[in-house]
Short mmCIF file of the C-alpha atoms (twelve columns), coordinates in Angstrom:
data_MODEL
# 
_entry.id   MODEL 
# 
loop_
_atom_site.group_PDB 
_atom_site.id 
_atom_site.type_symbol 
_atom_site.label_atom_id 
_atom_site.label_alt_id 
_atom_site.label_comp_id 
_atom_site.label_asym_id 
_atom_site.label_seq_id 
_atom_site.Cartn_x 
_atom_site.Cartn_y 
_atom_site.Cartn_z 
_atom_site.pdbx_PDB_model_num 
ATOM 1   C CA . MET A 1   140.836 101.587 159.467 1 
ATOM 2   C CA . GLU A 2   144.184 103.109 158.230 1 
ATOM 3   C CA . GLU A 3   145.944 102.858 161.610 1 
ATOM 4   C CA . GLN A 4   145.266 99.165  161.646 1 
ATOM 5   C CA . LYS A 5   147.793 96.363  159.492 1 
ATOM 6   C CA . GLU A 6   147.563 93.649  161.196 1 
ATOM 7   C CA . ARG A 7   145.489 90.837  163.514 1 
ATOM 8   C CA . HIS A 8   143.944 92.643  166.849 1 
ATOM 9   C CA . GLU A 9   143.812 90.118  169.227 1 
ATOM 10  C CA . GLY A 10  142.642 91.330  172.894 1 
ATOM 11  C CA . GLY A 11  142.933 94.500  172.099 1 
ATOM 12  C CA . ASN A 12  140.380 97.632  172.852 1 
ATOM 13  C CA . LYS A 13  140.894 99.497  170.318 1 
ATOM 14  C CA . TRP A 14  140.768 98.533  166.533 1 
ATOM 15  C CA . VAL A 15  138.432 95.373  164.740 1 
ATOM 16  C CA . GLY A 16  139.733 92.917  166.273 1 
ATOM 17  C CA . THR A 17  138.781 89.748  168.755 1 
ATOM 18  C CA . ASN A 18  138.814 88.504  172.365 1 
ATOM 19  C CA . GLY A 19  138.744 92.302  173.695 1 
ATOM 20  C CA . THR A 20  136.705 95.096  174.838 1 
ATOM 21  C CA . SER A 21  137.168 97.007  171.581 1 
ATOM 22  C CA . PRO A 22  133.641 97.893  170.292 1 
ATOM 23  C CA . PHE A 23  134.356 96.513  166.627 1 
ATOM 24  C CA . GLY A 24  134.637 92.488  166.202 1 
ATOM 25  C CA . HIS A 25  133.798 89.237  167.875 1 
ATOM 26  C CA . GLY A 26  133.971 87.103  170.489 1 
ATOM 27  C CA . GLY A 27  134.920 90.630  172.762 1 
ATOM 28  C CA . GLN A 28  133.385 91.436  176.278 1 
ATOM 29  C CA . ASN A 29  132.397 95.342  175.166 1 
ATOM 30  C CA . PRO A 30  128.246 95.390  176.008 1 
ATOM 31  C CA . GLU A 31  127.715 97.859  172.908 1 
ATOM 32  C CA . GLY A 32  129.973 95.884  170.650 1 
ATOM 33  C CA . ILE A 33  129.840 95.721  167.257 1 
ATOM 34  C CA . ARG A 34  130.124 91.873  165.878 1 
ATOM 35  C CA . VAL A 35  131.874 92.103  162.309 1 
ATOM 36  C CA . GLY A 36  131.487 88.619  161.476 1 
ATOM 37  C CA . GLY A 37  133.002 85.502  162.692 1 
ATOM 38  C CA . GLN A 38  131.558 83.854  165.569 1 
ATOM 39  C CA . GLY A 39  129.439 84.957  168.608 1 
ATOM 40  C CA . GLY A 40  129.541 83.768  171.524 1 
ATOM 41  C CA . GLN A 41  128.736 86.638  174.152 1 
ATOM 42  C CA . LYS A 42  124.824 86.954  173.105 1 
ATOM 43  C CA . LYS A 43  126.013 91.147  173.329 1 
ATOM 44  C CA . ALA A 44  126.433 92.245  169.948 1 
ATOM 45  C CA . VAL A 45  124.538 95.973  169.613 1 
ATOM 46  C CA . LYS A 46  124.577 95.429  165.450 1 
ATOM 47  C CA . VAL A 47  125.761 92.464  163.594 1 
ATOM 48  C CA . TRP A 48  127.664 93.542  160.214 1 
ATOM 49  C CA . GLU A 49  127.163 90.249  158.257 1 
ATOM 50  C CA . GLN A 50  125.014 89.019  155.463 1 
ATOM 51  C CA . ARG A 51  123.078 86.324  157.796 1 
ATOM 52  C CA . GLN A 52  121.331 83.435  155.931 1 
ATOM 53  C CA . TYR A 53  119.249 81.140  157.840 1 
ATOM 54  C CA . SER A 54  117.980 77.871  157.278 1 
ATOM 55  C CA . ASN A 55  114.010 76.655  157.744 1 
ATOM 56  C CA . LEU A 56  112.940 73.954  159.904 1 
ATOM 57  C CA . ASP A 57  112.197 70.070  158.434 1 
ATOM 58  C CA . ASP A 58  109.169 69.195  159.633 1 
ATOM 59  C CA . SER A 59  109.799 66.264  157.978 1 
ATOM 60  C CA . ILE A 60  112.305 64.437  160.134 1 
ATOM 61  C CA . THR A 61  111.466 61.480  162.012 1 
ATOM 62  C CA . ILE A 62  110.782 61.891  165.748 1 
ATOM 63  C CA . GLY A 63  112.876 60.320  168.281 1 
ATOM 64  C CA . THR A 64  110.298 60.194  171.111 1 
ATOM 65  C CA . ARG A 65  107.054 59.475  170.859 1 
ATOM 66  C CA . ASN A 66  106.597 61.730  173.970 1 
ATOM 67  C CA . ILE A 67  107.051 64.881  172.580 1 
ATOM 68  C CA . LYS A 68  103.518 64.447  170.587 1 
ATOM 69  C CA . MET A 69  102.397 63.039  173.595 1 
ATOM 70  C CA . ALA A 70  103.040 66.667  176.267 1 
ATOM 71  C CA . LEU A 71  101.438 68.314  172.992 1 
ATOM 72  C CA . ARG A 72  98.072  66.410  172.940 1 
ATOM 73  C CA . ARG A 73  97.649  67.800  176.606 1 
ATOM 74  C CA . LEU A 74  96.261  70.962  174.009 1 
ATOM 75  C CA . ARG A 75  93.103  69.165  172.591 1 
ATOM 76  C CA . LYS A 76  89.729  69.806  171.275 1 
ATOM 77  C CA . PHE A 77  88.215  67.723  168.616 1 
ATOM 78  C CA . GLY A 78  85.584  68.184  166.018 1 
ATOM 79  C CA . ALA A 79  82.456  68.157  165.401 1 
ATOM 80  C CA . ALA A 80  82.841  66.920  161.983 1 
ATOM 81  C CA . GLU A 81  81.391  63.024  162.228 1 
ATOM 82  C CA . GLU A 82  82.938  59.565  161.206 1 
ATOM 83  C CA . LEU A 83  82.158  55.816  160.295 1 
ATOM 84  C CA . ASP A 84  81.771  53.559  163.546 1 
ATOM 85  C CA . LEU A 85  82.370  49.796  162.208 1 
ATOM 86  C CA . LYS A 86  82.224  48.119  164.856 1 
ATOM 87  C CA . ASP A 87  78.707  49.498  165.599 1 
ATOM 88  C CA . THR A 88  78.001  49.807  162.196 1 
ATOM 89  C CA . ILE A 89  78.258  46.007  161.905 1 
ATOM 90  C CA . ARG A 90  76.810  45.282  165.413 1 
ATOM 91  C CA . ALA A 91  73.499  47.291  163.965 1 
ATOM 92  C CA . THR A 92  73.120  45.562  160.800 1 
ATOM 93  C CA . ALA A 93  73.470  42.239  162.068 1 
ATOM 94  C CA . LYS A 94  70.677  43.424  164.555 1 
ATOM 95  C CA . ASN A 95  68.810  45.232  160.776 1 
ATOM 96  C CA . ALA A 96  68.588  41.725  159.553 1 
ATOM 97  C CA . GLY A 97  71.294  42.908  157.390 1 
ATOM 98  C CA . MET A 98  70.129  45.624  156.639 1 
ATOM 99  C CA . LEU A 99  72.723  49.081  156.613 1 
ATOM 100 C CA . ASP A 100 72.224  50.738  159.743 1 
ATOM 101 C CA . LEU A 101 75.134  53.070  159.501 1 
ATOM 102 C CA . ARG A 102 77.024  54.367  162.904 1 
ATOM 103 C CA . LEU A 103 78.566  57.475  163.360 1 
ATOM 104 C CA . VAL A 104 81.037  58.799  166.155 1 
ATOM 105 C CA . PRO A 105 82.681  62.503  165.979 1 
ATOM 106 C CA . GLU A 106 85.749  62.470  164.349 1 
ATOM 107 C CA . ARG A 107 88.612  62.201  166.642 1 
ATOM 108 C CA . HIS A 108 91.152  65.280  164.880 1 
ATOM 109 C CA . ASN A 109 92.435  67.566  167.117 1 
ATOM 110 C CA . ALA A 110 91.031  71.198  165.851 1 
ATOM 111 C CA . VAL A 111 92.849  73.500  167.997 1 
ATOM 112 C CA . LYS A 112 94.619  76.088  166.127 1 
ATOM 113 C CA . VAL A 113 97.978  77.764  166.667 1 
ATOM 114 C CA . LEU A 114 100.276 79.349  165.773 1 
ATOM 115 C CA . LEU A 115 104.333 78.400  166.199 1 
ATOM 116 C CA . ILE A 116 106.135 80.918  165.610 1 
ATOM 117 C CA . LEU A 117 110.262 80.106  166.084 1 
ATOM 118 C CA . ASP A 118 113.299 82.169  166.524 1 
ATOM 119 C CA . VAL A 119 115.862 80.934  164.297 1 
ATOM 120 C CA . GLY A 120 119.574 81.871  163.895 1 
ATOM 121 C CA . GLY A 121 121.847 83.255  166.673 1 
ATOM 122 C CA . SER A 122 122.143 81.822  170.303 1 
ATOM 123 C CA . MET A 123 118.984 79.365  168.527 1 
ATOM 124 C CA . ASP A 124 121.790 77.604  167.030 1 
ATOM 125 C CA . PRO A 125 122.498 75.024  169.764 1 
ATOM 126 C CA . TYR A 126 118.432 73.755  169.187 1 
ATOM 127 C CA . ILE A 127 117.801 73.513  166.286 1 
ATOM 128 C CA . GLN A 128 117.492 69.584  166.708 1 
ATOM 129 C CA . VAL A 129 115.283 70.083  170.097 1 
ATOM 130 C CA . CYS A 130 113.064 72.636  167.830 1 
ATOM 131 C CA . GLU A 131 113.156 70.844  164.069 1 
ATOM 132 C CA . GLU A 132 111.847 67.444  166.472 1 
ATOM 133 C CA . LEU A 133 108.878 70.200  167.966 1 
ATOM 134 C CA . PHE A 134 108.075 71.936  164.424 1 
ATOM 135 C CA . ALA A 135 107.382 67.977  163.278 1 
ATOM 136 C CA . ALA A 136 105.356 66.951  166.251 1 
ATOM 137 C CA . CYS A 137 103.443 69.801  165.784 1 
ATOM 138 C CA . ARG A 138 103.219 69.150  161.743 1 
ATOM 139 C CA . SER A 139 101.346 66.086  162.440 1 
ATOM 140 C CA . GLU A 140 99.636  67.144  165.883 1 
ATOM 141 C CA . PHE A 141 96.804  69.985  164.754 1 
ATOM 142 C CA . LYS A 142 95.263  69.879  162.100 1 
ATOM 143 C CA . HIS A 143 95.053  73.915  161.924 1 
ATOM 144 C CA . LEU A 144 99.058  75.201  162.186 1 
ATOM 145 C CA . GLU A 145 100.431 78.479  160.439 1 
ATOM 146 C CA . HIS A 146 104.073 78.945  161.369 1 
ATOM 147 C CA . PHE A 147 106.270 81.625  161.097 1 
ATOM 148 C CA . TYR A 148 109.458 82.621  161.851 1 
ATOM 149 C CA . PHE A 149 111.547 85.842  163.744 1 
ATOM 150 C CA . HIS A 150 115.483 86.480  165.108 1 
ATOM 151 C CA . ASN A 151 116.091 87.339  168.806 1 
ATOM 152 C CA . PHE A 152 112.603 89.367  169.385 1 
ATOM 153 C CA . VAL A 153 108.981 89.917  167.385 1 
ATOM 154 C CA . TYR A 154 109.428 93.542  165.746 1 
ATOM 155 C CA . GLU A 155 106.596 94.885  163.087 1 
ATOM 156 C CA . SER A 156 107.020 91.460  160.808 1 
ATOM 157 C CA . VAL A 157 108.179 87.823  160.775 1 
ATOM 158 C CA . TRP A 158 108.536 85.595  157.903 1 
ATOM 159 C CA . LYS A 159 107.771 82.233  156.897 1 
ATOM 160 C CA . ASP A 160 110.886 81.299  154.479 1 
ATOM 161 C CA . ASN A 161 114.427 81.581  155.766 1 
ATOM 162 C CA . LEU A 162 115.771 82.062  152.484 1 
ATOM 163 C CA . ARG A 163 113.550 85.217  151.433 1 
ATOM 164 C CA . ARG A 164 113.359 86.694  154.809 1 
ATOM 165 C CA . THR A 165 114.755 90.545  152.726 1 
ATOM 166 C CA . GLN A 166 112.167 90.052  150.200 1 
ATOM 167 C CA . GLU A 167 109.241 88.585  151.703 1 
ATOM 168 C CA . ARG A 168 108.567 90.100  155.668 1 
ATOM 169 C CA . ILE A 169 104.314 89.752  156.539 1 
ATOM 170 C CA . LEU A 170 103.422 92.466  159.045 1 
ATOM 171 C CA . VAL A 171 102.333 91.184  162.469 1 
ATOM 172 C CA . GLN A 172 99.377  93.421  162.352 1 
ATOM 173 C CA . ASP A 173 98.484  90.894  159.879 1 
ATOM 174 C CA . ILE A 174 98.379  88.208  161.759 1 
ATOM 175 C CA . ILE A 175 96.120  90.127  164.434 1 
ATOM 176 C CA . ASN A 176 94.111  91.220  162.224 1 
ATOM 177 C CA . LYS A 177 93.823  87.831  159.958 1 
ATOM 178 C CA . TYR A 178 94.153  85.134  162.520 1 
ATOM 179 C CA . SER A 179 91.332  85.205  165.419 1 
ATOM 180 C CA . SER A 180 90.678  85.675  169.064 1 
ATOM 181 C CA . GLU A 181 91.171  81.217  169.233 1 
ATOM 182 C CA . TYR A 182 93.926  80.851  167.438 1 
ATOM 183 C CA . LYS A 183 95.888  79.635  170.703 1 
ATOM 184 C CA . VAL A 184 99.678  81.026  170.153 1 
ATOM 185 C CA . ILE A 185 103.228 79.283  170.749 1 
ATOM 186 C CA . VAL A 186 106.540 81.795  170.507 1 
ATOM 187 C CA . ILE A 187 110.032 78.690  171.407 1 
ATOM 188 C CA . GLY A 188 113.107 81.058  171.224 1 
ATOM 189 C CA . ASP A 189 116.172 81.747  174.100 1 
ATOM 190 C CA . ALA A 190 114.631 85.340  175.067 1 
ATOM 191 C CA . THR A 191 118.589 85.746  175.295 1 
ATOM 192 C CA . MET A 192 119.465 89.461  173.781 1 
ATOM 193 C CA . ALA A 193 120.260 92.438  175.829 1 
ATOM 194 C CA . PRO A 194 116.980 94.086  177.064 1 
ATOM 195 C CA . TYR A 195 117.292 97.386  174.921 1 
ATOM 196 C CA . GLU A 196 116.097 95.019  171.717 1 
ATOM 197 C CA . ILE A 197 113.116 94.462  174.389 1 
ATOM 198 C CA . THR A 198 112.139 98.114  175.733 1 
ATOM 199 C CA . ASN A 199 113.923 100.302 173.317 1 
ATOM 200 C CA . PRO A 200 112.941 101.870 169.863 1 
ATOM 201 C CA . GLY A 201 115.874 100.674 167.188 1 
ATOM 202 C CA . GLY A 202 116.681 97.660  169.594 1 
ATOM 203 C CA . SER A 203 117.388 95.221  166.645 1 
ATOM 204 C CA . ILE A 204 120.361 94.416  166.146 1 
ATOM 205 C CA . GLU A 205 119.130 93.665  162.235 1 
ATOM 206 C CA . HIS A 206 117.241 96.444  161.259 1 
ATOM 207 C CA . TRP A 207 115.679 99.962  162.780 1 
ATOM 208 C CA . ASN A 208 112.314 98.820  164.030 1 
ATOM 209 C CA . ASP A 209 110.426 102.732 164.759 1 
ATOM 210 C CA . GLU A 210 108.297 100.777 168.189 1 
ATOM 211 C CA . PRO A 211 109.442 98.573  170.872 1 
ATOM 212 C CA . GLY A 212 109.611 95.312  171.030 1 
ATOM 213 C CA . HIS A 213 107.154 94.851  173.744 1 
ATOM 214 C CA . VAL A 214 104.476 97.171  171.955 1 
ATOM 215 C CA . TRP A 215 103.833 94.322  169.554 1 
ATOM 216 C CA . ILE A 216 103.911 91.147  171.810 1 
ATOM 217 C CA . LYS A 217 101.627 93.403  174.248 1 
ATOM 218 C CA . ARG A 218 99.343  94.031  170.609 1 
ATOM 219 C CA . LEU A 219 99.681  90.235  170.717 1 
ATOM 220 C CA . SER A 220 98.327  89.486  174.038 1 
ATOM 221 C CA . ASP A 221 95.418  91.945  173.517 1 
ATOM 222 C CA . HIS A 222 94.133  89.938  170.643 1 
ATOM 223 C CA . PHE A 223 95.134  86.597  171.667 1 
ATOM 224 C CA . ASP A 224 93.014  85.476  174.540 1 
ATOM 225 C CA . ASN A 225 96.381  82.493  175.628 1 
ATOM 226 C CA . LEU A 226 99.896  82.782  174.313 1 
ATOM 227 C CA . ALA A 227 102.913 80.655  175.457 1 
ATOM 228 C CA . TRP A 228 106.192 80.934  175.236 1 
ATOM 229 C CA . LEU A 229 108.742 77.898  174.814 1 
ATOM 230 C CA . ASN A 230 112.364 78.195  176.132 1 
ATOM 231 C CA . PRO A 231 114.849 75.679  175.344 1 
ATOM 232 C CA . VAL A 232 117.538 77.482  178.322 1 
ATOM 233 C CA . PRO A 233 117.259 75.193  181.084 1 
ATOM 234 C CA . GLU A 234 115.266 76.609  183.130 1 
ATOM 235 C CA . ASP A 235 117.663 76.858  186.392 1 
ATOM 236 C CA . HIS A 236 119.459 79.269  184.429 1 
ATOM 237 C CA . TRP A 237 116.794 82.087  183.039 1 
ATOM 238 C CA . ASP A 238 117.185 84.316  186.314 1 
ATOM 239 C CA . TYR A 239 120.594 85.097  185.584 1 
ATOM 240 C CA . THR A 240 119.066 87.170  182.652 1 
ATOM 241 C CA . SER A 241 117.549 90.114  182.158 1 
ATOM 242 C CA . SER A 242 115.594 89.871  178.555 1 
ATOM 243 C CA . VAL A 243 114.113 85.974  179.895 1 
ATOM 244 C CA . CYS A 244 112.975 88.176  183.552 1 
ATOM 245 C CA . ILE A 245 111.012 90.975  181.214 1 
ATOM 246 C CA . LEU A 246 110.155 88.393  178.770 1 
ATOM 247 C CA . LYS A 247 108.236 86.512  181.664 1 
ATOM 248 C CA . ASP A 248 106.890 89.410  182.965 1 
ATOM 249 C CA . LEU A 249 105.468 89.764  179.336 1 
ATOM 250 C CA . PHE A 250 103.844 86.720  179.262 1 
ATOM 251 C CA . ASP A 251 102.573 86.912  182.797 1 
ATOM 252 C CA . ASP A 252 105.050 83.990  183.493 1 
ATOM 253 C CA . ARG A 253 103.527 81.658  180.968 1 
ATOM 254 C CA . MET A 254 107.096 80.840  179.641 1 
ATOM 255 C CA . TYR A 255 107.507 77.431  180.136 1 
ATOM 256 C CA . SER A 256 110.772 74.751  179.785 1 
ATOM 257 C CA . LEU A 257 111.786 73.343  176.207 1 
ATOM 258 C CA . THR A 258 111.394 69.702  177.860 1 
ATOM 259 C CA . LEU A 259 109.112 67.200  178.330 1 
ATOM 260 C CA . LYS A 260 107.523 68.594  181.429 1 
ATOM 261 C CA . GLY A 261 107.391 71.859  180.438 1 
ATOM 262 C CA . LEU A 262 105.510 70.793  177.367 1 
ATOM 263 C CA . GLU A 263 102.869 69.297  179.750 1 
ATOM 264 C CA . GLU A 264 102.613 72.775  181.878 1 
ATOM 265 C CA . GLY A 265 102.912 74.240  178.938 1 
ATOM 266 C CA . MET A 266 99.868  72.828  176.131 1 
ATOM 267 C CA . SER A 267 97.544  72.859  179.653 1 
ATOM 268 C CA . SER A 268 98.044  76.501  180.317 1 
ATOM 269 C CA . LEU A 269 97.351  77.498  176.637 1 
ATOM 270 C CA . SER A 270 93.921  74.341  176.898 1 
ATOM 271 C CA . LYS A 271 92.021  75.988  180.215 1 
# 
């Protein structure tokens, strides 16, 4: 820093841009530390900046009804009863006007879902489709809980991105609180350095004592059904090591965030 007096563009030593320097942004160093600026190479070991993420909006108007239709493959109806108006009128008429109530099972989706969403960084291009899916889940599932993470699930997640540094939720507490019948849906591009999954300290934002894959194993040991939805086109997956690792961790239950992928994922979770 004492030597550097001007902008460092395309170099390999100082804090710069678009070079092979270990500090800066937009460069090609495989072990680089991004200092502010816009990411793009998705290779940074750590990020030096105050990062702010926004909560997904679950009140937006869904652009297509097909998303909700795909989610309905994951369905379980409750045992509660509701009035069958037509049958009640018919039965009352046959009973000379004496009221004869007829009830049917309530047609509400009683499946229980945990939605865990990747936010920030490389997920920014997919905000719209994630918001549409989030809003559809809100209206479709009666029992829905959501949590956020960045890049990978470690020992804690959060519910409010504006307070993510103050209000963290331990993944172990989620395992203790929610029964194994909950369906777990993770949404993320799964694009990161492999050591973010395999190594202690792999997180780009904090020191994680245990590798990320340990927490995925604990989730899969507790919950009977998990699936990962990936917004990256499926024909790109084989070129990214971290995606291949995650496919193995999820026993190939990774599905593209398309209508076809949603249908396949919901069918898998309903088994």
